[in-house]
N, C-alpha and C positions, 0 to 999 in steps of 0.2 A: 714395427715389430723389432724388438731388440733381443738379440741372442748373445749372451755373454760368453758361452763356451760352445764350440762346435763339437759334437760327439765324434770322436775319431773313428769309431766303428761305422757310423753312418757315412762319414767322409770317405773312408776306405771302400765301402760298398758302392758308393756313387762313382768312385774312380774306376772300380771294376766294371760297372755298368757302362761307363763312358768308353772303356777299352773295348768291350764287346760290341757296342754300337759303332765304334770307329772301324772295327774289322768288318762288321756286317754291311754298313752303309758305304764306306770308302775303300774297303779292302786294305786298310793300312793300320799297322800297330802304332801305339803312342811312341813318340820320341821328339826330341827338341834340339839336340846339339848340332845336327847337320844344318839347321837353319842359320846358325852363325857362320859356318863355313860357306854356305851359299851366299849369305849377306856379304862376306868378304870378297867373294868373286864379283858381286854386283858393284862394289866399291872399286875394285880393280878395273873393271870394264869402264866405269865412269871416269877413271883416271887415265884411260887410254892404254891399259895393260891387258894383254890377252891372257885370261886365266887358264886357257887350255894349254899354255906352254909349261905349266907346272904339273909334275907327275901326280900330285895330290888330287887334281880334278880329273885326271884321265885314267887313273888306276881303278880297279874294281869295276870294270866295264862301264866307266862313266857314271858311276853311282851318284856322285856328288854334283855333277853337271854344272859347269860354270854359268853363272848368271841366271839361275833358275828360281827366281822369286817373282811373284808370290807363289806359295805352294801350301800343301796341307800342313806341313810342320810349322810354318809361320803362323797359320791359324791357331795351332795348338799353343804356341808361345803367346799370341795375343789373347787367347782364351784364359791362359794362366794369369796374365796381368789383369784382365777384366774380372775374373773370378776372385782374385785377391782383393781388388778394390771393392767389389760388391760385398764380400765377406766382412771386410773391415768396416764398411758403412753400416751393415746390418748389426754388427756387434757393438757399434758405438766406439770402436777403437781407432777409427781413422783420424790421422792428423799428419800434416806436412811438417817434417823435421829435417834439418840438414844433418843432425846427429841424433840417432835413436837414444832413448833414455838409458837402456842397458849398456850401450857402448860408452856413453858419457860417464856413467858411474864407474866403469872399469878403466877407461883409457883417457878420459878427459873430453872436452867439448870442441876440439879443433876440427872443423869440417873438412879442411884440406887433408889432414892426416887420415880421417875416415874415408874420404874419397880415394886416396892413393892406396890404402890398404884394401878397400873393396875392389878396386880395379885389379890390383895384383892378385888377390884371391880369385877373382873371376877368370883371369888369364890362366892361373894354375888349374882351376877346375875345368875350364874348357880344354886345356891341353890334355889333362887326364882323360876327359871324356872322349876326345878324338883319338888319343893313344889306345884307349880300351875299345874303340869302335862303337861307342854308345854312351849315353848318359843314364842317370838313374831311372828315368821313365822308359827309355829304350831297352837298356840291358836288364834293369831290375824288374819293372812291372811287366813289360811286354815279354821279356825273356822268361820270367817265371810263369806267365800265363801260358806260354808254349811248353812249359816243363823243361826248359833248357837248363842244363847243369850250369852253364856259364851265367845264366840269369840269377840263380840261387847264390853262386859264389860272389858275383858282383854285388848283389844286394847285401850280403853278409859284410862285405868289406866297406860298403857305403855306411852301414850302421856303425861298424867298428871305428872307421875314420872319423865320422861325425861325433861319436862319443869321446874319442881321444881329444879332438880339437875343442869341443865344448868344455871338457874337463880342464884343459890347459888354459882356456880363455876366461872361464868363469868360476874356477875353483875358489871356494871360500866365500862366494857372494850369496847373500840371502835373496830370496825372491821378493 
């Protein structure tokens, strides 16, 4: 079965169903960014560093808990990766590339440059997510599902920021 375009309304509805099921079955709202903080604490423990010595892991009543993997958020992250893979395979768009075509057309084919920029972008995004106290799934989807004003504000700024960056990076490029 080859699907060329996934219906965004169906995908949004399925995400909403996943959110409801997550709350009903596990008692947890969707979120992913804390997994990376917990992963860092696991790496620290493996390197012989006690993560509990850092305020980050001991504030908010131990919310982040040093060395607490695997957990439900890790399963969400792995599910995102698996879902993206299955979606790409079903649509026939899956291919392994060091540099995606869209990036190559705009910035050239240097895989090291792409990796460095992707890493820096990821660090900035993760820093912003931790600074805000949540990522787009945690603040945006889960926050909006709870009718939290902060969820609506966060989601608005995620879209505004994404639109600005997309415009800066891909302005004048045809599809």
